[in-house]
C-alpha positions in Angstrom: 153.8 101.1 108.4 151.9 98.5 106.6 149.3 97.6 109.6 148.4 101.2 109.6 147.7 101.2 105.8 145.5 98.2 106.0 143.1 99.1 108.3 141.8 102.1 106.5 141.8 100.2 103.3 139.5 97.3 105.1 137.3 99.5 107.1 135.4 101.7 104.0 134.7 98.3 102.2 132.9 97.2 105.6 131.4 100.5 106.6 130.0 101.5 103.0 127.0 100.4 101.4 127.9 98.8 98.2 125.4 100.3 95.8 125.1 98.1 92.9 124.6 95.0 94.9 121.9 96.8 97.2 120.0 98.0 93.7 120.1 94.5 92.4 118.5 93.0 95.5 116.1 95.9 95.8 114.6 95.8 91.9 114.3 91.9 92.6 112.4 92.7 95.6 110.2 95.0 93.4 109.6 92.1 91.0 108.5 89.8 93.4 106.3 92.3 95.2 104.8 93.0 91.9 103.4 89.5 91.6 102.0 89.5 95.0 100.6 92.7 94.7 98.8 91.7 91.3 96.9 89.1 92.9 93.8 91.3 94.6 93.2 93.1 91.1 92.5 89.5 90.1 89.8 89.0 92.5 86.9 90.3 90.2 88.1 88.1 87.3 88.1 85.0 89.5 84.8 85.8 91.1 83.4 85.5 87.6 85.3 82.8 86.0 84.8 80.3 89.1 81.6 81.7 90.5 82.8 82.1 94.0 81.5 84.4 96.8 83.6 87.0 98.9 84.8 84.4 101.5 86.2 82.1 98.9 87.6 85.1 97.3 89.4 86.5 100.0 90.5 82.8 100.7 92.7 82.9 97.9 94.6 85.9 99.3 94.7 84.3 102.7 96.1 80.9 101.0 99.0 83.2 99.5 99.5 85.2 102.5 99.4 82.5 105.3 102.0 80.5 103.7 104.5 83.2 103.3 103.9 83.9 107.1 104.4 80.4 108.3 107.3 79.7 105.8 109.4 83.3 106.0 110.6 82.4 109.7 111.4 78.5 108.7 113.3 79.9 106.0 115.0 82.7 108.5 115.9 80.0 110.7 117.8 78.3 107.9 119.5 81.3 107.0 121.0 81.8 110.2 122.4 78.3 110.5 123.5 78.1 106.8 123.9 80.3 103.9 121.2 79.3 101.4 122.2 82.0 98.9 120.2 80.5 96.0 117.2 81.2 97.6 117.1 84.7 96.6 117.0 83.8 92.7 115.0 81.0 93.1 112.5 82.5 95.5 112.0 85.3 92.7 111.5 82.8 89.7 109.0 80.7 91.8 106.8 83.7 92.8 106.6 84.9 89.3 105.9 81.2 88.0 103.1 80.4 90.7 101.4 84.0 90.0 101.5 83.4 86.3 99.2 80.3 86.7 96.3 81.9 88.7 94.0 83.0 85.9 94.8 79.7 83.8 93.8 77.4 86.4 90.4 75.7 85.6 89.3 75.0 89.4 89.4 77.1 92.7 91.7 74.0 94.5 94.1 74.7 91.3 94.4 78.6 92.0 94.8 77.9 95.7 97.9 75.7 94.8 99.3 78.1 92.2 99.1 80.9 95.0 100.7 78.6 97.6 103.7 78.0 94.8 103.9 81.7 94.5 104.0 82.6 98.2 106.6 79.8 99.1 108.6 82.0 96.3 108.1 85.2 98.3 108.5 83.4 101.8 112.1 82.0 100.5 113.1 85.2 99.0 112.4 87.7 101.6 114.6 86.7 104.6 117.4 85.7 102.8 117.3 88.8 100.5 116.8 91.0 104.0 119.7 89.6 105.5 122.2 90.1 102.6 120.9 93.6 102.3 121.9 94.3 105.7 125.1 92.4 105.4 126.1 94.7 102.0 124.7 97.9 104.0 127.8 98.3 106.1 127.4 100.6 109.2 124.2 102.2 107.5 121.6 99.1 108.1 118.5 101.4 108.4 119.4 103.1 105.1 120.0 99.8 103.3 116.7 98.3 104.5 114.7 101.5 103.8 116.2 101.2 100.2 115.1 97.4 100.1 111.6 98.0 101.2 111.1 101.2 98.7 111.6 98.5 96.3 108.9 96.3 97.2 106.6 99.4 97.7 107.5 100.3 93.9 106.2 96.4 93.1 103.1 96.9 95.2 102.7 100.4 93.5 102.7 99.3 90.2 100.9 96.2 90.3 97.4 97.6 90.5 97.5 99.8 87.3 99.7 97.5 85.3 97.8 94.3 86.2 94.2 96.3 85.5 95.8 97.5 82.2 97.0 94.2 81.0 93.8 92.4 81.9 91.8 94.9 79.9 94.0 93.8 76.6 93.2 90.0 77.5 94.4 87.3 80.0 97.5 86.3 77.9 98.7 89.8 78.3 99.1 89.2 82.0 102.0 87.0 81.4 103.9 90.2 80.6 104.0 90.5 84.3 106.8 87.9 84.2 109.2 90.3 82.2 110.3 92.1 85.2 111.2 89.1 87.2 113.5 88.1 84.5 115.2 91.4 84.3 115.7 91.2 88.3 117.4 87.8 87.7 119.6 89.1 85.2 120.4 92.0 87.7 121.1 89.8 90.6 123.5 87.6 88.1 125.5 90.6 87.6 126.1 91.2 91.1 126.0 87.5 92.7 129.3 87.3 93.7 129.8 90.6 95.7 126.2 89.9 97.2 127.4 86.4 98.3 130.7 87.5 99.8 129.4 90.6 101.5 126.8 88.5 103.2 129.6 85.9 104.5 131.9 88.4 106.2 128.6 90.3 107.7 127.5 86.8 109.1 131.1 86.5 110.5 131.5 90.0 112.0 127.8 89.7 113.8 127.7 86.1 114.9 127.7 87.0 118.4 124.6 85.8 120.2 122.7 87.9 123.0 119.5 87.9 124.9 116.5 87.9 122.5 113.9 90.1 124.0 110.9 87.8 123.1 108.2 90.2 124.8 109.2 93.3 123.0 109.3 91.2 119.7 106.0 90.0 120.6 104.4 93.7 121.0 106.1 94.6 117.9 104.6 91.8 116.3 101.2 93.0 117.4 101.9 96.4 116.0 102.8 94.9 113.0 99.5 93.0 112.9 97.3 95.8 113.1 99.1 97.8 110.4 99.4 94.9 108.3 95.2 94.3 108.6 94.6 97.8 107.7 96.7 97.9 104.7 95.8 94.5 103.6 92.2 95.4 104.0 92.4 98.5 102.1 94.3 97.0 99.1 91.8 94.1 98.8 88.6 95.4 99.4 88.9 99.0 97.3 89.1 97.3 94.1 86.0 95.1 95.3 84.1 97.6 97.0 84.1 100.3 94.3 83.6 97.4 91.2 80.2 96.4 93.3 78.6 100.1 93.7 79.8 101.4 90.5 81.4 104.7 91.7 84.5 104.3 90.1 85.7 102.0 87.1 88.5 99.4 87.3 91.3 101.3 86.5 90.1 104.1 89.1 90.0 101.8 91.9 93.4 100.5 90.9 94.7 104.2 90.7 93.7 104.3 94.5 95.9 101.1 95.3 98.6 102.3 93.3 98.5 105.9 95.2 98.8 104.2 98.3 101.5 102.1 97.5 103.6 104.7 95.6 103.4 107.0 98.4 104.5 104.0 100.7 107.9 104.3 98.6 108.6 107.9 100.0 107.6 107.0 103.5 109.6 104.2 103.3 112.7 106.3 102.7 111.9 109.3 104.8 111.0 107.3 107.9 114.4 106.3 109.0 115.9 110.0 108.5 112.7 111.4 110.4 113.5 109.1 113.0 117.1 109.8 113.4 116.1 113.4 113.6 113.2 113.5 116.3 113.5 109.8 117.7 111.6 106.7 116.6 108.7 106.7 118.6 108.0 110.2 117.8 108.0 109.5 114.3 106.0 106.5 114.5 103.5 107.9 116.9 102.9 111.0 114.7 103.0 109.0 111.3 100.2 106.6 113.1 98.0 109.8 114.0 98.1 111.2 110.1 97.2 107.6 109.3 94.0 107.5 111.6 92.9 110.8 110.6 93.1 110.1 107.0 91.4 107.0 107.3 88.6 108.4 109.1 87.9 110.5 105.9 88.6 108.4 103.0 85.3 106.8 102.4 83.6 110.1 103.0 85.1 111.8 100.4 85.9 111.8 96.6 88.2 112.9 93.6 91.2 114.7 94.6 90.7 115.0 98.4 90.3 111.1 98.6 93.4 110.3 96.4 95.4 112.8 98.9 94.2 110.8 101.8 94.8 107.4 100.5 98.3 108.8 99.9 98.6 110.3 103.3 97.7 106.7 104.5 100.3 104.7 102.3 102.8 107.2 103.2 102.7 107.4 107.0 101.9 103.6 107.3 105.3 102.9 105.4 107.3 105.2 107.1 107.6 103.1 110.5 107.9 100.0 108.6 111.8 99.8 108.5 112.2 101.1 111.8 110.2 98.4 113.1 112.1 95.7 111.5 115.6 97.2 112.4 114.0 97.1 116.3 113.0 93.8 116.0 116.7 92.5 114.5 118.1 94.6 117.6 115.9 92.4 120.0 117.1 89.4 118.5 121.1 89.9 118.1 123.0 87.2 116.1 119.3 85.9 114.5 119.1 88.3 111.7 117.5 85.9 109.2 115.0 84.9 111.9 114.0 88.4 112.8 113.6 89.2 109.1 111.5 86.4 108.7 109.4 86.9 112.1 108.9 90.5 111.0 108.0 89.8 107.5 105.9 86.6 108.2 103.8 88.6 110.6 103.0 91.2 108.3 101.8 88.6 105.8 100.0 86.5 108.3 98.2 89.7 109.5 97.3 90.3 106.1 95.9 86.9 105.3 94.1 86.2 108.4 92.8 90.0 108.5 91.9 90.2 105.0 90.0 86.4 105.4 88.1 87.4 108.6 87.3 90.8 106.7 85.9 88.8 103.7 83.5 86.4 106.0 82.5 89.9 107.4 81.7 91.3 104.2 79.6 88.5 103.1 77.2 88.8 106.2 77.0 92.9 106.4 78.6 94.0 103.1 81.8 95.6 101.8 80.6 99.2 102.7 80.4 98.3 106.7 83.6 96.0 106.2 85.8 98.9 104.9 84.0 101.3 107.6 85.3 98.9 110.4 89.0 98.9 108.5 88.9 102.8 108.8 88.6 102.5 112.7 91.5 100.3 113.0 94.3 102.7 112.9 92.9 104.1 116.5 94.6 100.8 117.9 97.9 101.6 116.0 98.2 104.9 117.8 97.2 103.3 121.4 99.9 100.6 121.0 102.7 102.9 119.4 102.1 105.5 122.3 103.3 102.6 124.5 106.6 102.4 122.7 110.0 103.3 124.9 111.0 106.4 124.4 114.7 105.6 124.4 116.5 104.7 120.9 117.8 101.4 122.4 115.5 98.8 123.4 
């Protein structure tokens, strides 16, 4: 009778999501993305203190995003070969340390150095953290991944308003942004033994390789690129645009970015369950169509309608994100870390390069025309999504 008793005892441990560990990693993710999300709100202050133009200002975003994009796949490859468990807390701490230095740097090159340090921390954190989330999520990887990304959206969502509020109190108060990181590190420490053991068993169970569908991975990467350029362009240029034309106060402009990010939390959590009901392609196509229509009306409205539209953009843009990541992981069996690093690295690369190019364009044609261009990019997202296969499996 003993063998029949062991199987049901062990199976639920592997199949069920370990909630305390998942929430500790998720909240740590929120603190990491809180730091990264604070950077666009710092740009107006850096424009003044460093006397730089829009191209150089967006170059700060580019430096932060591109180092994340390049380093994340490399950290993912390392994670697939050997477990570097300390990258999760180390990356969390390094992200906050680098961002805390940004406004204190006396020159443009030193600001770039600070955001590079912060970017390396983020790049170290994300692939390893996402691999561990998949490991402790049992047979519900999409659920765990959705919760993990919701934490990131919480960080990005709170960053604009919190940064604008603290900067209004004075530069020293921006150091308060590091306090959530301290809390996140404490939560990681409290669950560390379970997080590490969960990852180890999952890697043993899922170590078998398979054919990597590079063509489909590249196609999904292109889809991520367009999505990242749209969201990155919005979050970067909304504060600059409304600061320049005086239509909204700094806090009001930050509120729009916050609405988009907080709505993304709901989208991240709802997208996976909707995809399970109506299919992945249907969910992604419907959400892309809503983003396209909402973006086309965003700049031509104001007040409550404008807030609703930017909320729809955040909600529907984020709905497809966990599903795309799972699809990339399915297309790269046995390489969860690399798949995570590529998917996350691609969105940061898209944001960094896209925002840098948009910054150059803004210097030549103005912020209004540049934002108008961003509102038309979702048309490409709809076109690419329509080409996805209908089947659940690749």
